[in-house]
PAZAPA-4460 file (N, C-alpha, C; in steps of 0.05 Angstrom, whole numbers, plus 32768, in hexadecimal, padded with zeros to 4 digits):
% residues 140
    n_x    n_y    n_z   ca_x   ca_y   ca_z    c_x    c_y    c_z   seq   type   mol
   7E7A   7FEE   7E8C   7E88   7FF7   7EA4   7EA0   8008   7E9D     1      M     A
   7EA6   800A   7E84   7EBD   801A   7E7B   7EB6   8037   7E7A     2      D     A
   7EBB   8046   7E90   7EB4   8062   7E91   7ECC   8074   7E8F     3      N     A
   7EE3   8068   7E86   7EFB   8077   7E84   7EFE   8081   7E67     4      I     A
   7F03   809B   7E64   7F07   80A6   7E4A   7F21   809B   7E3E     5      N     A
   7F20   808F   7E28   7F38   8083   7E1B   7F4E   8097   7E15     6      K     A
   7F46   80B1   7E12   7F5A   80C6   7E0C   7F69   80CF   7E25     7      N     A
   7F5F   80C9   7E3D   7F6C   80D2   7E55   7F82   80BE   7E5C     8      E     A
   7F98   80C9   7E67   7FAD   80B8   7E6F   7FA6   80AC   7E8A     9      E     A
   7FAA   8092   7E8E   7FA4   8084   7EA7   7FB9   808B   7EBC    10      L     A
   7FB0   808C   7ED5   7FC2   8091   7EEB   7FD2   8078   7EF0    11      E     A
   7FEC   807B   7EF2   7FFE   8063   7EF6   8000   805D   7F13    12      E     A
   7FFF   8044   7F19   8002   803A   7F35   8015   8022   7F35    13      V     A
   8021   801D   7F4C   8030   8004   7F4F   8020   7FF3   7F63    14      V     A
   8022   7FD9   7F60   8015   7FC6   7F72   802A   7FBB   7F85    15      L     A
   8022   7FB9   7F9E   8034   7FAC   7FB2   8025   7F94   7FBD    16      Y     A
   8032   7F7C   7FB9   8027   7F63   7FC2   803A   7F57   7FD7    17      L     A
   802E   7F4B   7FEB   803F   7F3D   7FFF   802F   7F26   800B    18      R     A
   803E   7F11   8010   8033   7EFA   801F   8048   7EF1   8033    19      T     A
   803F   7EE9   804B   8051   7EE1   8060   8058   7EC3   805E    20      A     A
   804C   7EB5   804B   8052   7E99   8048   8058   7E93   802B    21      N     A
   805B   7E7A   8025   8061   7E72   8009   8049   7E6C   7FF8    22      D     A
   8032   7E79   7FFF   8019   7E74   7FF1   8018   7E86   7FD8    23      D     A
   8020   7E7B   7FC1   8020   7E8B   7FA8   8003   7E93   7FA0    24      E     A
   7FF0   7E83   7FA8   7FD4   7E89   7FA1   7FCB   7EA3   7FAE    25      E     A
   7FD5   7EA9   7FC6   7FCE   7EC2   7FD3   7FD8   7EDA   7FC3    26      Q     A
   7FF0   7ED7   7FB8   7FFB   7EED   7FA7   7FEA   7EF1   7F8E    27      L     A
   7FE1   7EDA   7F82   7FD1   7EDC   7F6A   7FB6   7EE9   7F70    28      E     A
   7FAB   7EE2   7F87   7F91   7EEE   7F90   7F95   7F0C   7F94    29      I     A
   7FAA   7F14   7FA1   7FAF   7F31   7FA5   7FB2   7F3F   7F8A    30      Q     A
   7FC2   7F34   7F78   7FC6   7F41   7F5F   7FAC   7F43   7F4F    31      E     A
   7F9D   7F2E   7F4F   7F83   7F2F   7F40   7F71   7F45   7F4B    32      T     A
   7F6E   7F46   7F65   7F5D   7F5A   7F72   7F67   7F76   7F6B    33      R     A
   7F82   7F7A   7F6C   7F8D   7F95   7F66   7F89   7F9C   7F49    34      L     A
   7F8C   7F8A   7F37   7F88   7F90   7F1B   7F6B   7F97   7F15    35      R     A
   7F59   7F88   7F21   7F3C   7F8F   7F1E   7F36   7FAB   7F29    36      K     A
   7F42   7FB2   7F40   7F3F   7FCC   7F4C   7F4A   7FE2   7F39    37      Y     A
   7F61   7FDB   7F2D   7F6D   7FEE   7F1A   7F5A   7FF4   7F02    38      C     A
   7F4E   7FDF   7EF8   7F3B   7FE3   7EE2   7F23   7FF4   7EEB    39      Q     A
   7F1A   7FEF   7F03   7F03   7FFF   7F0E   7F0A   801C   7F12    40      L     A
   7F22   8022   7F1C   7F2B   803D   7F22   7F39   804B   7F0A    41      K     A
   7F3F   803C   7EF5   7F4D   8048   7EDF   7F6A   804C   7EE3    42      G     A
   7F77   8039   7EF2   7F93   803A   7EF7   7FA2   8028   7EE3    43      Y     A
   7FBA   8031   7EDC   7FCC   8021   7ECB   7FE2   8016   7EDD    44      K     A
   7FE7   7FFC   7EDC   7FFC   7FEF   7EED   8017   7FF5   7EE0    45      V     A
   8027   8003   7EEF   8042   800B   7EE6   8056   7FF5   7EEE    46      Q     A
   8053   7FE9   7F05   8066   7FD5   7F0F   8059   7FC5   7F26    47      N     A
   8063   7FAD   7F2B   805A   7F9D   7F41   8072   7F96   7F53    48      I     A
   8070   7F9B   7F6D   8084   7F94   7F80   8078   7F7E   7F91    49      Y     A
   8087   7F67   7F92   807D   7F50   7FA0   8091   7F45   7FB4    50      T     A
   8089   7F44   7FCD   8099   7F37   7FE2   808B   7F1D   7FEA    51      D     A
   8098   7F07   7FE2   808D   7EED   7FE6   8099   7EE0   7FFE    52      F     A
   8088   7ED6   8010   8091   7EC8   8028   80A0   7EDB   803C    53      N     A
   8096   7EF3   803F   80A1   7F06   8052   808B   7F10   8066    54      Y     A
   8092   7F10   807F   8080   7F1A   8093   807C   7F38   8091    55      S     A
   8065   7F42   8098   805F   7F5E   8098   8070   7F6D   80AD    56      A     A
   807A   7F5E   80C1   808A   7F6A   80D6   80A7   7F70   80CC    57      R     A
   80AE   7F63   80B6   80C9   7F68   80AB   80C8   7F80   8098    58      D     A
   80D1   7F96   80A1   80D0   7FAF   8091   80E8   7FB1   807E    59      M     A
   80F9   7F9C   807D   8110   7F9C   806B   810B   7F89   8053    60      T     A
   80F2   7F85   804D   80EB   7F74   8036   80F7   7F80   801D    61      R     A
   8104   7F6F   800C   8112   7F7A   7FF4   8102   7F8B   7FE2    62      P     A
   80EA   7F82   7FDA   80DA   7F91   7FC7   80CD   7FAA   7FD5    63      K     A
   80C8   7FA7   7FEE   80BD   7FBE   7FFD   80D2   7FD5   7FFF    64      F     A
   80EB   7FCD   8003   8100   7FE1   8003   8104   7FED   7FE7    65      L     A
   8102   7FDD   7FD3   8105   7FE6   7FB7   80EE   7FFA   7FB1    66      E     A
   80D6   7FF3   7FBA   80BF   8005   7FB7   80C4   8020   7FC4    67      L     A
   80CD   8020   7FDD   80D3   8039   7FEB   80E8   8049   7FDC    68      Q     A
   80FC   803C   7FD2   8111   804A   7FC3   8106   8056   7FAA    69      N     A
   80F5   8047   7F9B   80E9   8052   7F83   80D6   8069   7F89    70      D     A
   80C9   8069   7FA0   80B8   807F   7FA8   80CA   8098   7FAC    71      I     A
   80E0   8094   7FBA   80F2   80AB   7FC0   80FF   80B6   7FA6    72      K     A
   8102   80A5   7F92   810E   80AE   7F79   80F9   80BA   7F66    73      Q     A
   80E0   80BA   7F6E   80CA   80C5   7F5E   80C0   80B3   7F48    74      G     A
   80C9   809A   7F48   80C0   8086   7F34   80A3   807E   7F39    75      I     A
   809C   807B   7F52   8082   8072   7F5A   8071   808A   7F63    76      V     A
   8059   808D   7F57   8047   80A3   7F5E   802F   809A   7F6F    77      K     A
   8029   8080   7F6E   8012   8076   7F7E   8016   8058   7F83    78      K     A
   8011   8050   7F9C   8014   8034   7FA4   7FF8   8029   7FAA    79      V     A
   7FF3   8011   7F9F   7FDA   8003   7FA3   7FDE   7FE8   7FB1    80      L     A
   7FD0   7FE3   7FC6   7FD1   7FCA   7FD5   7FB4   7FC0   7FDA    81      V     A
   7FB2   7FA6   7FE0   7F97   7F9C   7FE7   7F8F   7FA6   8002    82      T     A
   7FA2   7FA8   8015   7F9C   7FB1   8030   7FB5   7FBC   803C    83      S     A
   7FB2   7FCF   804E   7FCA   7FDB   805B   7FDB   7FC6   8069    84      Y     A
   7FCF   7FAF   8070   7FDE   7F9A   807E   7FF4   7F8E   806B    85      S     A
   7FF2   7F92   8051   8007   7F89   803F   8020   7F99   8043    86      R     A
   801D   7FB2   804C   8034   7FC3   8052   8041   7FBB   806C    87      I     A
   8031   7FB9   8081   803C   7FB1   809B   8026   7FAD   80AF    88      G     A
   802C   7F9E   80C4   8018   7F99   80D9   801C   7FAD   80F0    89      R     A
   8033   7FB7   80F3   8039   7FCA   8109   8031   7FE6   8100    90      D     A
   8021   7FF3   8110   8016   800D   8108   802C   8022   8104    91      L     A
   8041   8021   8115   8057   8035   8112   8066   8031   80F8    92      M     A
   8069   8018   80F0   8076   8012   80D6   8065   801D   80BF    93      D     A
   804B   8019   80C1   8039   8023   80AD   803A   8041   80AC    94      L     A
   803B   804E   80C3   803C   806C   80C4   8056   8076   80B7    95      M     A
   806C   8068   80BB   8086   8070   80AF   8084   806E   8091    96      K     A
   8077   8059   8087   8073   8057   806A   8061   806D   805F    97      F     A
   804C   8073   806D   803A   8089   8065   8049   80A4   8065    98      L     A
   805B   80A7   8078   806B   80C0   8078   807C   80C2   805F    99      D     A
   8087   80AB   8056   8097   80AB   803D   8085   80B3   8026   100      I     A
   806D   80A7   8025   805B   80AE   800F   8054   80CC   800F   101      L     A
   804F   80D7   8026   8048   80F3   8027   8060   8105   8020   102      L     A
   8078   80FD   802A   8090   810D   8025   8097   810E   8007   103      A     A
   8090   80F9   7FF8   8097   80F8   7FDC   807F   80FA   7FCA   104      Y     A
   8069   8104   7FD5   8051   810A   7FC6   8047   80F2   7FB6   105      N     A
   8049   80DB   7FC3   8040   80C1   7FB7   8025   80BA   7FC2   106      C     A
   8013   80B2   7FB0   7FF8   80AA   7FB8   7FF8   808D   7FC3   107      G     A
   7FE1   8087   7FCF   7FDD   806C   7FDA   7FC0   8065   7FD7   108      Y     A
   7FBA   804D   7FCF   7F9F   8044   7FCD   7F9E   8026   7FD6   109      D     A
   7F87   801E   7FE0   7F84   8004   7FEA   7F68   7FFA   7FE3   110      S     A
   7F66   7FE1   7FDC   7F4D   7FD5   7FD5   7F3B   7FD2   7FEE   111      V     A
   7F46   7FCA   8004   7F36   7FC2   801C   7F34   7FD7   8032   112      D     A
   7F44   7FEC   8031   7F45   7FFE   8048   7F3F   801B   803F   113      T     A
   7F3D   802C   8052   7F37   8048   804D   7F4F   8057   8041   114      F     A
   7F49   806E   8035   7F5D   807F   8029   7F6B   808E   8040   115      D     A
   7F84   8087   8045   7F92   8093   805C   7F99   80B0   8059   116      M     A
   7F96   80BB   8040   7F9D   80D6   803B   7F85   80E9   803B   117      F     A
   7F6D   80DD   803E   7F55   80EE   8040   7F53   80F8   805D   118      S     A
   7F42   810C   8061   7F3F   8117   807C   7F37   8100   8090   119      F     A
   7F23   80F1   8088   7F19   80DB   8099   7F2F   80C6   809D   120      L     A
   7F3C   80BF   8088   7F52   80AB   808A   7F68   80B5   809C   121      G     A
   7F70   80CE   8099   7F85   80DA   80AA   7F7C   80D9   80C7   122      N     A
   7F63   80DF   80CD   7F58   80DE   80E8   7F59   80C2   80F3   123      T     A
   7F50   80AE   80E3   7F51   8093   80EC   7F6D   8089   80F1   124      Q     A
   7F80   8090   80E0   7F9B   8088   80E4   7FA7   8094   80FD   125      T     A
   7FA0   80AD   8102   7FAA   80BB   811B   7F9F   80AD   8134   126      S     A
   7F85   80A5   8132   7F7A   8097   8149   7F87   807C   814D   127      L     A
   7F8C   806D   8137   7F99   8053   8139   7FB5   8057   8146   128      F     A
   7FC3   806C   813E   7FDE   8071   8149   7FDC   8077   8167   129      T     A
   7FC9   8087   816E   7FC5   808E   818A   7FC0   8075   819B   130      F     A
   7FAE   8064   8192   7FA8   804C   81A1   7FBE   8038   81A1   131      F     A
   7FCD   8036   818B   7FE4   8024   818A   7FF9   802E   819D   132      D     A
   7FFE   8048   819E   8012   8053   81B1   8009   804F   81CE   133      N     A
   7FEF   8050   81D3   7FE4   804C   81EE   7FEA   8030   81F7   134      S     A
   7FE8   801C   81E5   7FED   8001   81EC   800B   7FFD   81F4   135      K     A
   801D   800C   81E6   8039   800A   81EC   803F   8014   8208   136      E     A
   8031   802A   8210   8035   8035   822B   802B   8021   8240   137      V     A
   8015   8014   823A   800A   8000   824D   801D   7FE8   8250   138      E     A
   802B   7FE1   823A   803D   7FCA   823B   8057   7FD0   824A   139      R     A
   805E   7FEA   824C   8078   7FF2   8259   8078   7FEC   8276   140      S     A
***
């Protein structure tokens, strides 16, 4: 299964892990899945950012803020998560984070979800945003 040329430099990624409760096993499961995905894709883990016992609705999570800062400083070139829900549950918060990634030419990959930077992924994200905004209008 090793189809990576040993002479090629591996693409560096950072892992972002988050759990909303104190279940350490969930963090271990996330990290294991991400490391296996890295092996499959030929990624080298540069760093791991972990927010333990933080809700996805809290966008001021310490390691999440550190990750964003490192992206803005050019330290991070690609972020890997198990699912976009690790970033946030609110679509607008997710879109703000994706805007940061785009503004600083930082990549994003996820084990469970579509590539948000592909044409299809961009279309799906736009549709999600449209429908999420429609719900807000209905609630008003």
